[in-house]
N, C-alpha and C positions, 0 to 999 in steps of 0.2 A: 504494500500500500504506500502511495506517495504521501509523505507528511509535510514536505516543503515543496510547493510547486514553483517557487522562485528559483530554487537551486536544484530542483528535481532530485530530492533526497527521499529515499524510502525508509520505512521503519527498519528494514534489514540493515541499511547503511548506518543508521543511528546505533542500533544494537551492536554491530560489528565495531564501530568506533569506540563504544563504551567498553566492550569486552577485550579489545586488543591494544588500546592506547597505553603507552608507557606510563603516563600519569593519568589516572582515571578522571575523565571529564565528569564534573558534577553539576554542570548547568548547560543551558543551550548554547551560550557563547563559546564555551570550551569545546562542545561537540562540533560546532561550525568550524572552529580552528583545526580540529583533528581531520575534518573532511575537506580542508582547503578552501573554505568559502566563508561568507559572513551573512548575517541576517539581512533580509531585504525589507519585507513588509512586517515581519514579526508575528504573523498569525499562527505560525507553527511552534513557537517557543513553548507554549503550554503543553502541546502534544509531545514535543521532544523531552521536556522535563518529566512527563509521565513515563515515557519509555526508559529514561535514565533510572528513575525510581524503581521500575519493574526489573530492569537488568541488574542493578546493584543490590536490590533487596535491602537487607539491614545495613549494608555498607554505604548507603547513600549519604549519610552525614559524616562518616569516617569509618574506616575499616575496624572491625572487631578483632580481638585476639583470636588467632587460629584461622582467620580468613585467608584465602589464597592471595587476596590483594595485599593484606598486611604482610604476609610472608614475602611477597615480591618486593615490597617497599623496604623491608628490613634487609633483604639480600642486596638491594641497590645501595643502601646506606653502608653496609659492610664493605662493599666493593669500593665505594667512594672513600671510605676511611682508609682502606688498605692501599689505595692508589695515592693518597696524600703523603 
């Protein structure tokens, strides 16, 4: 289903961006950035936010301990610390 007609973004595009981005997008503006575009009319922002909430579940506000997103973030932090 197309959720953004201005940028021709589907719900699948949004879910893919949320699930594969290095830094989890938590709002519509961040999703647009992941997909290489920006908001035009803004009518889709609420729908994109809903898709983000569904895709991230309880991690929408911040990853919980034991979450695969939290594990990935701690791995990145350890790598950054080791590289410094």
